C-alpha positions in Angstrom: 108.6 177.4 198.7 105.0 176.2 198.8 103.9 178.3 196.6 106.8 177.6 194.1 105.8 174.1 194.6 102.0 174.7 193.8 103.3 176.6 190.4 105.3 173.6 189.1 102.6 171.3 190.1 99.9 173.3 188.1 102.5 173.6 185.1 103.2 169.7 185.3 99.1 168.9 185.2 98.7 171.4 182.6 101.2 170.0 180.2 99.8 166.4 180.8 96.1 167.8 180.2 97.9 169.6 177.0 99.3 166.0 175.8 96.0 164.4 176.4 94.0 166.9 174.5 96.4 166.7 171.6 96.3 162.6 171.9 92.2 162.9 171.7 92.3 165.4 169.0 94.4 163.1 167.1 92.7 160.0 168.2 
């Protein structure tokens, strides 16, 4: 279960990074 939660956290962080990166590129 812990491993799954870690994977979910990774996906969330990756999505946030992508959003920030896209915003920075547009900026």
